[in-house]
DRENZASE-381214 format. One record per residue (C-alpha): residue number from 0; residue in three letters; z, x, y. Coordinates in steps of 0.2 Angstrom, whole numbers. Example, Ala and Ser with C-alpha at 12.3 -4.5 7.8 and 13.67 -1.06 7.14 Angstrom:
DRENZASE-381214
pos->0	code->Ala	Z->39	X->62	Y->-22;
pos->1	code->Ser	Z->36	X->68	Y->-5;
This chain:
DRENZASE-381214
pos->0	code->Met	Z->1040	X->579	Y->432;
pos->1	code->Asp	Z->1032	X->562	Y->432;
pos->2	code->Arg	Z->1039	X->550	Y->444;
pos->3	code->Ile	Z->1043	X->532	Y->438;
pos->4	code->Val	Z->1041	X->519	Y->451;
pos->5	code->Pro	Z->1055	X->506	Y->452;
pos->6	code->Ser	Z->1044	X->491	Y->447;
pos->7	code->Arg	Z->1039	X->500	Y->430;
pos->8	code->Leu	Z->1057	X->505	Y->428;
pos->9	code->Gly	Z->1063	X->487	Y->430;
pos->10	code->Lys	Z->1050	X->481	Y->418;
pos->11	code->Lys	Z->1055	X->494	Y->405;
pos->12	code->Thr	Z->1073	X->489	Y->407;
pos->13	code->Glu	Z->1069	X->471	Y->405;
pos->14	code->Asp	Z->1059	X->474	Y->389;
pos->15	code->Trp	Z->1073	X->485	Y->382;
pos->16	code->Lys	Z->1086	X->471	Y->385;
pos->17	code->Glu	Z->1074	X->459	Y->375;
pos->18	code->Leu	Z->1073	X->471	Y->361;
pos->19	code->Val	Z->1091	X->473	Y->358;
pos->20	code->Pro	Z->1096	X->456	Y->351;
pos->21	code->Gly	Z->1082	X->457	Y->339;
pos->22	code->Leu	Z->1087	X->475	Y->334;
pos->23	code->Ile	Z->1105	X->470	Y->331;
pos->24	code->Leu	Z->1100	X->455	Y->321;
pos->25	code->Ser	Z->1088	X->465	Y->310;
pos->26	code->Val	Z->1102	X->478	Y->307;
pos->27	code->Ala	Z->1114	X->465	Y->302;
pos->28	code->Ile	Z->1102	X->457	Y->290;
pos->29	code->Ala	Z->1098	X->473	Y->282;
pos->30	code->Leu	Z->1116	X->478	Y->280;
pos->31	code->Gly	Z->1120	X->461	Y->273;
pos->32	code->Ala	Z->1107	X->463	Y->260;
pos->33	code->Val	Z->1113	X->481	Y->255;
pos->34	code->Phe	Z->1131	X->475	Y->253;
pos->35	code->Leu	Z->1125	X->462	Y->241;
pos->36	code->Gly	Z->1123	X->476	Y->228;
pos->37	code->Asn	Z->1109	X->468	Y->219;
pos->38	code->Leu	Z->1091	X->475	Y->221;
pos->39	code->Asn	Z->1083	X->458	Y->215;
pos->40	code->Ala	Z->1092	X->449	Y->229;
pos->41	code->Val	Z->1087	X->462	Y->242;
pos->42	code->Ala	Z->1069	X->461	Y->236;
pos->43	code->Ser	Z->1069	X->442	Y->237;
pos->44	code->Ile	Z->1076	X->442	Y->255;
pos->45	code->Val	Z->1063	X->455	Y->260;
pos->46	code->Thr	Z->1049	X->445	Y->252;
pos->47	code->Met	Z->1055	X->429	Y->261;
pos->48	code->Phe	Z->1054	X->439	Y->278;
pos->49	code->Phe	Z->1037	X->445	Y->274;
pos->50	code->Leu	Z->1030	X->428	Y->269;
pos->51	code->Thr	Z->1038	X->420	Y->284;
pos->52	code->Val	Z->1030	X->432	Y->296;
pos->53	code->Tyr	Z->1013	X->431	Y->288;
pos->54	code->Gly	Z->1014	X->412	Y->286;
pos->55	code->Thr	Z->1019	X->410	Y->304;
pos->56	code->Ile	Z->1005	X->422	Y->310;
pos->57	code->Asn	Z->992	X->412	Y->301;
pos->58	code->Leu	Z->998	X->395	Y->307;
pos->59	code->Val	Z->999	X->401	Y->325;
pos->60	code->Ala	Z->981	X->408	Y->323;
pos->61	code->Ala	Z->975	X->391	Y->316;
pos->62	code->Phe	Z->983	X->382	Y->331;
pos->63	code->Glu	Z->976	X->394	Y->344;
pos->64	code->Thr	Z->959	X->392	Y->336;
pos->65	code->Leu	Z->960	X->373	Y->336;
pos->66	code->Ser	Z->967	X->373	Y->354;
pos->67	code->Gly	Z->951	X->381	Y->361;
pos->68	code->Asp	Z->961	X->391	Y->374;
pos->69	code->Ser	Z->949	X->403	Y->383;
pos->70	code->Ser	Z->963	X->416	Y->382;
pos->71	code->Trp	Z->962	X->416	Y->363;
pos->72	code->Arg	Z->950	X->430	Y->360;
pos->73	code->Pro	Z->954	X->439	Y->343;
pos->74	code->Lys	Z->944	X->454	Y->337;
pos->75	code->Phe	Z->943	X->446	Y->320;
pos->76	code->Lys	Z->936	X->428	Y->320;
pos->77	code->Ile	Z->943	X->419	Y->305;
pos->78	code->Pro	Z->940	X->400	Y->303;
pos->79	code->Trp	Z->955	X->390	Y->307;
pos->80	code->Gln	Z->954	X->382	Y->289;
pos->81	code->Ile	Z->957	X->398	Y->281;
pos->82	code->Asn	Z->972	X->402	Y->293;
pos->83	code->Leu	Z->980	X->386	Y->289;
pos->84	code->Leu	Z->977	X->388	Y->271;
pos->85	code->Gly	Z->985	X->405	Y->272;
pos->86	code->Gly	Z->1000	X->399	Y->281;
pos->87	code->Ala	Z->1003	X->384	Y->269;
pos->88	code->Gly	Z->1000	X->397	Y->254;
pos->89	code->Cys	Z->1014	X->408	Y->261;
pos->90	code->Ile	Z->1026	X->393	Y->262;
pos->91	code->Phe	Z->1022	X->387	Y->245;
pos->92	code->Ala	Z->1025	X->405	Y->238;
pos->93	code->Met	Z->1042	X->406	Y->246;
pos->94	code->Phe	Z->1047	X->390	Y->237;
pos->95	code->Leu	Z->1040	X->396	Y->221;
pos->96	code->Ile	Z->1050	X->413	Y->222;
pos->97	code->Asn	Z->1067	X->405	Y->227;
pos->98	code->Pro	Z->1068	X->387	Y->233;
pos->99	code->Val	Z->1085	X->389	Y->241;
pos->100	code->Ala	Z->1080	X->405	Y->251;
pos->101	code->Gly	Z->1064	X->396	Y->256;
pos->102	code->Ile	Z->1073	X->382	Y->263;
pos->103	code->Ile	Z->1085	X->393	Y->272;
pos->104	code->Ala	Z->1070	X->404	Y->279;
pos->105	code->Val	Z->1061	X->388	Y->285;
pos->106	code->Leu	Z->1076	X->381	Y->294;
pos->107	code->Gly	Z->1080	X->398	Y->301;
pos->108	code->Glu	Z->1062	X->398	Y->309;
pos->109	code->Leu	Z->1064	X->381	Y->316;
pos->110	code->Ile	Z->1081	X->385	Y->324;
pos->111	code->Leu	Z->1074	X->401	Y->331;
pos->112	code->Trp	Z->1059	X->391	Y->338;
pos->113	code->Met	Z->1070	X->378	Y->346;
pos->114	code->Leu	Z->1081	X->391	Y->354;
pos->115	code->Leu	Z->1066	X->400	Y->361;
pos->116	code->Ser	Z->1058	X->384	Y->367;
pos->117	code->Arg	Z->1073	X->380	Y->378;
pos->118	code->Lys	Z->1071	X->396	Y->388;
pos->119	code->Lys	Z->1066	X->392	Y->406;
pos->120	code->Arg	Z->1056	X->407	Y->408;
pos->121	code->Arg	Z->1040	X->407	Y->399;
pos->122	code->Glu	Z->1028	X->422	Y->397;
pos->123	code->Tyr	Z->1010	X->419	Y->400;
pos->124	code->Gly	Z->1001	X->411	Y->385;
pos->125	code->Asp	Z->1017	X->409	Y->375;
pos->126	code->Asp	Z->1014	X->390	Y->372;
pos->127	code->Val	Z->999	X->385	Y->362;
pos->128	code->Arg	Z->1004	X->366	Y->362;
pos->129	code->Arg	Z->995	X->362	Y->379;
pos->130	code->Gly	Z->978	X->368	Y->373;
pos->131	code->Leu	Z->981	X->359	Y->356;
pos->132	code->Tyr	Z->985	X->343	Y->366;
pos->133	code->Glu	Z->970	X->345	Y->377;
pos->134	code->Ser	Z->959	X->347	Y->361;
pos->135	code->Leu	Z->967	X->331	Y->354;
pos->136	code->Ile	Z->964	X->321	Y->370;
pos->137	code->Arg	Z->946	X->326	Y->370;
pos->138	code->Trp	Z->944	X->321	Y->352;
pos->139	code->Ala	Z->952	X->304	Y->355;
pos->140	code->Leu	Z->942	X->301	Y->371;
pos->141	code->Ile	Z->926	X->304	Y->361;
pos->142	code->Lys	Z->931	X->292	Y->348;
pos->143	code->Leu	Z->937	X->279	Y->361;
pos->144	code->Ala	Z->920	X->280	Y->370;
pos->145	code->Arg	Z->912	X->275	Y->353;
pos->146	code->Arg	Z->923	X->260	Y->351;
pos->147	code->Pro	Z->918	X->244	Y->361;
pos->148	code->Met	Z->931	X->236	Y->372;
pos->149	code->Ser	Z->936	X->218	Y->368;
pos->150	code->Ala	Z->948	X->205	Y->374;
pos->151	code->Arg	Z->958	X->208	Y->359;
pos->152	code->Asn	Z->962	X->227	Y->362;
pos->153	code->Trp	Z->962	X->226	Y->381;
pos->154	code->Arg	Z->978	X->232	Y->389;
pos->155	code->Pro	Z->983	X->235	Y->407;
pos->156	code->His	Z->981	X->253	Y->413;
pos->157	code->Ile	Z->989	X->251	Y->430;
pos->158	code->Leu	Z->986	X->261	Y->446;
pos->159	code->Val	Z->1001	X->258	Y->458;
pos->160	code->Phe	Z->997	X->262	Y->476;
pos->161	code->Val	Z->1013	X->266	Y->487;
pos->162	code->Pro	Z->1015	X->274	Y->504;
pos->163	code->Asp	Z->1032	X->281	Y->499;
pos->164	code->Pro	Z->1037	X->281	Y->481;
pos->165	code->Leu	Z->1056	X->281	Y->485;
pos->166	code->Asp	Z->1054	X->265	Y->495;
pos->167	code->His	Z->1044	X->257	Y->481;
pos->168	code->Leu	Z->1054	X->262	Y->465;
pos->169	code->Asp	Z->1056	X->243	Y->460;
pos->170	code->Leu	Z->1037	X->240	Y->461;
pos->171	code->Ile	Z->1033	X->256	Y->451;
pos->172	code->Arg	Z->1046	X->250	Y->438;
pos->173	code->Phe	Z->1037	X->233	Y->437;
pos->174	code->Gly	Z->1021	X->242	Y->434;
pos->175	code->Asn	Z->1029	X->252	Y->420;
pos->176	code->Trp	Z->1036	X->236	Y->413;
pos->177	code->Phe	Z->1019	X->228	Y->413;
pos->178	code->Ala	Z->1011	X->242	Y->404;
pos->179	code->Gln	Z->1025	X->240	Y->391;
pos->180	code->Gly	Z->1024	X->258	Y->385;
pos->181	code->Arg	Z->1006	X->256	Y->379;
pos->182	code->Gly	Z->995	X->257	Y->395;
pos->183	code->Val	Z->994	X->271	Y->406;
pos->184	code->Val	Z->1003	X->270	Y->423;
pos->185	code->Thr	Z->997	X->281	Y->438;
pos->186	code->Val	Z->1007	X->281	Y->454;
pos->187	code->Cys	Z->996	X->286	Y->469;
pos->188	code->Glu	Z->1004	X->291	Y->485;
pos->189	code->Leu	Z->990	X->286	Y->498;
pos->190	code->Ile	Z->990	X->295	Y->514;
pos->191	code->Val	Z->979	X->290	Y->528;
pos->192	code->Gly	Z->972	X->305	Y->537;
pos->193	code->Asp	Z->959	X->319	Y->538;
pos->194	code->Leu	Z->960	X->332	Y->524;
pos->195	code->Met	Z->951	X->345	Y->533;
pos->196	code->Thr	Z->961	X->345	Y->550;
pos->197	code->Glu	Z->978	X->340	Y->544;
pos->198	code->Lys	Z->990	X->352	Y->534;
pos->199	code->Ile	Z->995	X->341	Y->519;
pos->200	code->Glu	Z->1003	X->349	Y->505;
pos->201	code->Ile	Z->996	X->338	Y->491;
pos->202	code->Glu	Z->1002	X->347	Y->476;
pos->203	code->Ser	Z->1020	X->350	Y->483;
pos->204	code->Arg	Z->1021	X->331	Y->487;
pos->205	code->Arg	Z->1015	X->327	Y->470;
pos->206	code->Val	Z->1027	X->338	Y->461;
pos->207	code->Thr	Z->1041	X->330	Y->471;
pos->208	code->Thr	Z->1036	X->313	Y->467;
pos->209	code->Gln	Z->1034	X->317	Y->449;
pos->210	code->Lys	Z->1052	X->324	Y->449;
pos->211	code->Leu	Z->1059	X->309	Y->457;
pos->212	code->Leu	Z->1051	X->297	Y->444;
pos->213	code->Asp	Z->1056	X->308	Y->430;
pos->214	code->Glu	Z->1074	X->306	Y->436;
pos->215	code->Glu	Z->1072	X->287	Y->436;
pos->216	code->Glu	Z->1066	X->289	Y->418;
pos->217	code->Leu	Z->1049	X->281	Y->422;
pos->218	code->Val	Z->1035	X->287	Y->411;
pos->219	code->Val	Z->1021	X->288	Y->424;
pos->220	code->Phe	Z->1008	X->300	Y->431;
pos->221	code->Thr	Z->1007	X->304	Y->449;
pos->222	code->Glu	Z->994	X->309	Y->461;
pos->223	code->Val	Z->992	X->311	Y->480;
pos->224	code->Asp	Z->976	X->306	Y->489;
pos->225	code->Val	Z->971	X->308	Y->507;
pos->226	code->Val	Z->959	X->294	Y->513;
pos->227	code->Gln	Z->952	X->289	Y->530;
pos->228	code->Asn	Z->956	X->271	Y->529;
pos->229	code->Ile	Z->965	X->260	Y->517;
pos->230	code->Val	Z->952	X->248	Y->511;
pos->231	code->Glu	Z->938	X->261	Y->506;
pos->232	code->Gly	Z->952	X->273	Y->500;
pos->233	code->Ile	Z->960	X->261	Y->488;
pos->234	code->Ala	Z->943	X->256	Y->481;
pos->235	code->Ser	Z->937	X->274	Y->480;
pos->236	code->Val	Z->952	X->281	Y->471;
pos->237	code->Ala	Z->952	X->266	Y->459;
pos->238	code->Gln	Z->934	X->269	Y->455;
pos->239	code->Ala	Z->937	X->287	Y->451;
pos->240	code->Asn	Z->954	X->286	Y->442;
pos->241	code->Gly	Z->954	X->289	Y->424;
pos->242	code->Met	Z->944	X->299	Y->411;
pos->243	code->Gly	Z->930	X->294	Y->400;
pos->244	code->Ala	Z->933	X->277	Y->392;
pos->245	code->Leu	Z->951	X->277	Y->398;
pos->246	code->Gln	Z->950	X->270	Y->416;
pos->247	code->Ser	Z->962	X->261	Y->426;
pos->248	code->Asn	Z->959	X->242	Y->426;
pos->249	code->Thr	Z->973	X->235	Y->436;
pos->250	code->Val	Z->978	X->239	Y->454;
pos->251	code->Leu	Z->996	X->235	Y->459;
pos->252	code->Leu	Z->1000	X->235	Y->478;
pos->253	code->Gly	Z->1016	X->232	Y->487;
pos->254	code->Trp	Z->1019	X->218	Y->499;
pos->255	code->Pro	Z->1015	X->224	Y->517;
pos->256	code->Asn	Z->1025	X->221	Y->533;
pos->257	code->Lys	Z->1010	X->214	Y->543;
pos->258	code->Lys	Z->998	X->200	Y->539;
pos->259	code->Glu	Z->984	X->211	Y->545;
pos->260	code->Arg	Z->987	X->223	Y->530;
pos->261	code->Ile	Z->986	X->208	Y->518;
pos->262	code->Val	Z->969	X->205	Y->525;
pos->263	code->Asp	Z->965	X->223	Y->521;
pos->264	code->Phe	Z->971	X->219	Y->503;
pos->265	code->Leu	Z->960	X->204	Y->502;
pos->266	code->Asn	Z->945	X->215	Y->507;
pos->267	code->Val	Z->950	X->228	Y->494;
pos->268	code->Met	Z->951	X->213	Y->481;
pos->269	code->Arg	Z->932	X->209	Y->484;
pos->270	code->Arg	Z->928	X->228	Y->481;
pos->271	code->Leu	Z->938	X->229	Y->465;
pos->272	code->Glu	Z->931	X->213	Y->458;
pos->273	code->Thr	Z->914	X->221	Y->458;
pos->274	code->Leu	Z->922	X->236	Y->448;
pos->275	code->Asn	Z->930	X->223	Y->436;
pos->276	code->Ile	Z->947	X->229	Y->441;
pos->277	code->Ser	Z->961	X->216	Y->443;
pos->278	code->Leu	Z->972	X->216	Y->458;
pos->279	code->Val	Z->991	X->212	Y->458;
pos->280	code->Ile	Z->1000	X->211	Y->475;
pos->281	code->Gly	Z->1019	X->211	Y->472;
pos->282	code->Arg	Z->1035	X->208	Y->483;
pos->283	code->Thr	Z->1051	X->214	Y->474;
pos->284	code->Arg	Z->1069	X->211	Y->480;
pos->285	code->Pro	Z->1080	X->223	Y->471;
pos->286	code->Arg	Z->1096	X->212	Y->472;
pos->287	code->His	Z->1088	X->200	Y->460;
pos->288	code->Leu	Z->1083	X->212	Y->447;
pos->289	code->Tyr	Z->1100	X->214	Y->438;
pos->290	code->Arg	Z->1109	X->198	Y->437;
pos->291	code->Arg	Z->1124	X->195	Y->426;
pos->292	code->Lys	Z->1119	X->191	Y->408;
pos->293	code->Ala	Z->1128	X->174	Y->409;
pos->294	code->Leu	Z->1114	X->168	Y->420;
pos->295	code->Glu	Z->1098	X->162	Y->413;
pos->296	code->Arg	Z->1083	X->173	Y->417;
pos->297	code->Thr	Z->1067	X->164	Y->419;
pos->298	code->Ile	Z->1049	X->169	Y->423;
pos->299	code->His	Z->1038	X->156	Y->431;
pos->300	code->Ile	Z->1019	X->155	Y->430;
pos->301	code->Trp	Z->1011	X->143	Y->442;
pos->302	code->Trp	Z->997	X->135	Y->432;
pos->303	code->Gly	Z->982	X->126	Y->440;
pos->304	code->Gly	Z->967	X->128	Y->451;
pos->305	code->Leu	Z->950	X->135	Y->447;
pos->306	code->Gln	Z->951	X->154	Y->449;
pos->307	code->Arg	Z->954	X->158	Y->430;
pos->308	code->Asn	Z->969	X->170	Y->433;
pos->309	code->Gly	Z->981	X->162	Y->421;
pos->310	code->Asp	Z->977	X->172	Y->406;
pos->311	code->Leu	Z->981	X->188	Y->415;
pos->312	code->Met	Z->997	X->181	Y->422;
pos->313	code->Leu	Z->1003	X->174	Y->406;
pos->314	code->Leu	Z->999	X->191	Y->397;
pos->315	code->Leu	Z->1008	X->201	Y->411;
pos->316	code->Ala	Z->1023	X->189	Y->409;
pos->317	code->Tyr	Z->1023	X->191	Y->390;
pos->318	code->Leu	Z->1022	X->210	Y->391;
pos->319	code->Leu	Z->1036	X->210	Y->404;
pos->320	code->Thr	Z->1047	X->201	Y->391;
pos->321	code->Arg	Z->1043	X->214	Y->378;
pos->322	code->Asn	Z->1054	X->227	Y->387;
pos->323	code->Pro	Z->1072	X->228	Y->383;
pos->324	code->Glu	Z->1077	X->224	Y->401;
pos->325	code->Trp	Z->1068	X->207	Y->399;
pos->326	code->Arg	Z->1070	X->201	Y->381;
pos->327	code->Asp	Z->1082	X->188	Y->386;
pos->328	code->Ala	Z->1070	X->180	Y->399;
pos->329	code->Thr	Z->1062	X->163	Y->396;
pos->330	code->Ile	Z->1044	X->161	Y->402;
pos->331	code->Lys	Z->1040	X->144	Y->410;
pos->332	code->Ile	Z->1023	X->138	Y->414;
pos->333	code->Met	Z->1024	X->127	Y->429;
pos->334	code->Ser	Z->1010	X->115	Y->435;
pos->335	code->Ile	Z->1009	X->101	Y->448;
pos->336	code->Ala	Z->1000	X->84	Y->443;
pos->337	code->Ser	Z->994	X->71	Y->455;
pos->338	code->Asn	Z->999	X->57	Y->443;
pos->339	code->Glu	Z->1006	X->52	Y->426;
pos->340	code->Met	Z->989	X->53	Y->417;
pos->341	code->Val	Z->985	X->70	Y->423;
pos->342	code->Lys	Z->1003	X->76	Y->419;
pos->343	code->Glu	Z->1001	X->70	Y->401;
pos->344	code->Gln	Z->984	X->78	Y->399;
pos->345	code->Thr	Z->991	X->95	Y->406;
pos->346	code->Glu	Z->1006	X->94	Y->395;
pos->347	code->Lys	Z->995	X->91	Y->380;
pos->348	code->Asn	Z->983	X->105	Y->384;
pos->349	code->Leu	Z->998	X->117	Y->386;
pos->350	code->Glu	Z->1007	X->112	Y->370;
pos->351	code->Glu	Z->991	X->114	Y->361;
pos->352	code->Met	Z->987	X->131	Y->368;
pos->353	code->Leu	Z->1004	X->140	Y->367;
pos->354	code->Pro	Z->1005	X->140	Y->348;
pos->355	code->Asp	Z->987	X->146	Y->347;
pos->356	code->Ile	Z->990	X->161	Y->358;
pos->357	code->Arg	Z->1007	X->164	Y->349;
pos->358	code->Ile	Z->1017	X->166	Y->366;
pos->359	code->Gln	Z->1034	X->157	Y->367;
pos->360	code->Ala	Z->1034	X->148	Y->384;
pos->361	code->Glu	Z->1040	X->131	Y->390;
pos->362	code->Pro	Z->1028	X->120	Y->399;
pos->363	code->Arg	Z->1034	X->110	Y->414;
pos->364	code->Val	Z->1023	X->98	Y->423;
pos->365	code->Ile	Z->1029	X->90	Y->440;
pos->366	code->Ile	Z->1021	X->75	Y->448;
pos->367	code->Lys	Z->1019	X->78	Y->466;
pos->368	code->Ser	Z->1028	X->66	Y->477;
pos->369	code->Glu	Z->1020	X->60	Y->494;
pos->370	code->Asp	Z->1035	X->67	Y->504;
pos->371	code->Lys	Z->1034	X->85	Y->498;
pos->372	code->Ser	Z->1020	X->98	Y->499;
pos->373	code->Ile	Z->1014	X->109	Y->485;
pos->374	code->Leu	Z->1022	X->124	Y->495;
pos->375	code->Glu	Z->1039	X->115	Y->496;
pos->376	code->Ile	Z->1038	X->111	Y->477;
pos->377	code->Ile	Z->1035	X->129	Y->472;
pos->378	code->Gln	Z->1049	X->135	Y->484;
pos->379	code->Glu	Z->1061	X->122	Y->477;
pos->380	code->Glu	Z->1057	X->124	Y->458;
pos->381	code->Ser	Z->1056	X->143	Y->458;
pos->382	code->Ala	Z->1070	X->147	Y->470;
pos->383	code->Asn	Z->1081	X->154	Y->455;
pos->384	code->Ala	Z->1067	X->161	Y->445;
pos->385	code->Glu	Z->1068	X->180	Y->442;
pos->386	code->Val	Z->1050	X->183	Y->443;
pos->387	code->Val	Z->1036	X->171	Y->449;
pos->388	code->Phe	Z->1017	X->173	Y->446;
pos->389	code->Met	Z->1004	X->164	Y->456;
pos->390	code->Gly	Z->985	X->167	Y->456;
pos->391	code->Leu	Z->974	X->174	Y->470;
pos->392	code->Ala	Z->958	X->166	Y->476;
pos->393	code->Asp	Z->944	X->174	Y->486;
pos->394	code->Pro	Z->944	X->166	Y->503;
pos->395	code->Asp	Z->928	X->163	Y->513;
pos->396	code->Lys	Z->922	X->176	Y->525;
pos->397	code->Gly	Z->932	X->174	Y->541;
pos->398	code->Asp	Z->946	X->164	Y->533;
pos->399	code->Glu	Z->956	X->180	Y->527;
pos->400	code->Met	Z->969	X->178	Y->541;
pos->401	code->Ala	Z->973	X->160	Y->537;
pos->402	code->Tyr	Z->974	X->164	Y->519;
pos->403	code->Ala	Z->986	X->178	Y->522;
pos->404	code->Glu	Z->997	X->167	Y->531;
pos->405	code->Arg	Z->997	X->154	Y->517;
pos->406	code->Leu	Z->1002	X->168	Y->505;
pos->407	code->Glu	Z->1016	X->173	Y->516;
pos->408	code->Arg	Z->1022	X->154	Y->516;
pos->409	code->Leu	Z->1020	X->154	Y->497;
pos->410	code->Ala	Z->1030	X->169	Y->494;
pos->411	code->Gly	Z->1043	X->162	Y->506;
pos->412	code->Asp	Z->1061	X->165	Y->500;
pos->413	code->Leu	Z->1056	X->168	Y->482;
pos->414	code->Pro	Z->1065	X->182	Y->474;
pos->415	code->Thr	Z->1051	X->192	Y->466;
pos->416	code->Val	Z->1033	X->186	Y->467;
pos->417	code->Phe	Z->1017	X->193	Y->461;
pos->418	code->Phe	Z->1000	X->186	Y->466;
pos->419	code->Val	Z->987	X->190	Y->453;
pos->420	code->Lys	Z->968	X->191	Y->453;
pos->421	code->Asn	Z->960	X->193	Y->436;
pos->422	code->Ser	Z->943	X->203	Y->438;
pos->423	code->Thr	Z->942	X->210	Y->420;
pos->424	code->Leu	Z->927	X->209	Y->409;
pos->425	code->Phe	Z->936	X->196	Y->399;
pos->426	code->Val	Z->941	X->183	Y->412;
pos->427	code->Gly	Z->949	X->168	Y->402;
pos->428	code->Glu	Z->948	X->177	Y->386;
pos->429	code->Leu	Z->963	X->189	Y->386;
pos->430	code->Leu	Z->974	X->177	Y->376;
pos->431	code->Glu	Z->961	X->174	Y->363;
pos->432	code->Ser	Z->964	X->155	Y->363;
pos->433	code->Ser	Z->952	X->146	Y->352;
pos->434	code->Asn	Z->957	X->130	Y->362;
pos->435	code->Ser	Z->944	X->123	Y->373;
pos->436	code->Ala	Z->957	X->117	Y->385;
pos->437	code->Asp	Z->955	X->121	Y->403;
pos->438	code->Asn	Z->961	X->140	Y->405;
pos->439	code->Ser	Z->957	X->141	Y->424;
pos->440	code->Gln	Z->972	X->145	Y->432;
pos->441	code->Pro	Z->983	X->144	Y->448;
pos->442	code->Ser	Z->977	X->149	Y->464;
pos->443	code->Pro	Z->986	X->146	Y->481;
């Protein structure tokens, strides 16, 4: 007598349990058709079942062929167009025979598919959608590569570097707001170490991070990268991130605890500039993010200098206000003038530019008094602003530490501040202003 091993016995029992519900449903349908007492009705129901099965098989075969999955290896190779035509023909025939029965059959198929798709346990190869999505992505990337990038269709694809995603949720949230549901946001947990000597569970950490961000309802991608040092690591990951013509073009970094790290970020900025990747360094304070609606929410952009960062700062501020959480916020363009004549000229330039770029913002030009420094004016005017944008300059070699100290003083007690360095291919053109006014923007 043959001996049945426990594993095979368990498999047979499991298969039997899966067959029982289908068998019961088939018997119930057959008995229901018999009790109708009408052979024409029985014939119509049987026909609907056959057409539904044949149509579904044809549609699945078409989608499998389109997906290009390597596991799809049928003995009979039929063009997907014929499969798709056969599936559509079956559905059309169902409605010709009996429209009501056809609708019921289609709805029954949809309900059955929804119930089965909710099952947590999936058998190997049961879902053709992934392969179909990959084929669509490949097709879209090929089409995208043939379309030249311009200032008009530029959008931020943001790469957020964080040492610990849990401690930087607000920075990640701002990155998601800047992308405004249009750009691609990737959160990279950067680990300084040696990939060959240290045991770092990269995939486990990535899955944990993705789960955390999904729970926060942040639509972002995640990755974990191990680098030997921060400066070269950020530049290398930023250079390699993306696929085809869809590359990350903006790096978002959180505010470090030490000035030495700011110096590292300035060195990163120089490398990113050669790659045409913009840099944003942000310091967020969560207690300022969710004020009462009765209080006015303002976003300040400090305008001036010769670094040409203003178009990107204004674009980021505009994208921020396109999110539901920020639609009540007012954008204010702040500038400091040395005298009344400069003030009038700056106000004129801003008033001519804003209608042209179709962004609602309020210009405010302040005349610098002799008893106050620029730093004191910024701290005083933006103390109650929800978000403050300022430009980043490229300091001279050897002056990085002094510049880092200046950035810390500029950030001061401001609630949430972002320093922006525009390194895109379209510096000064992102807003498509036809105005010839000065669009060279603030730099600390």
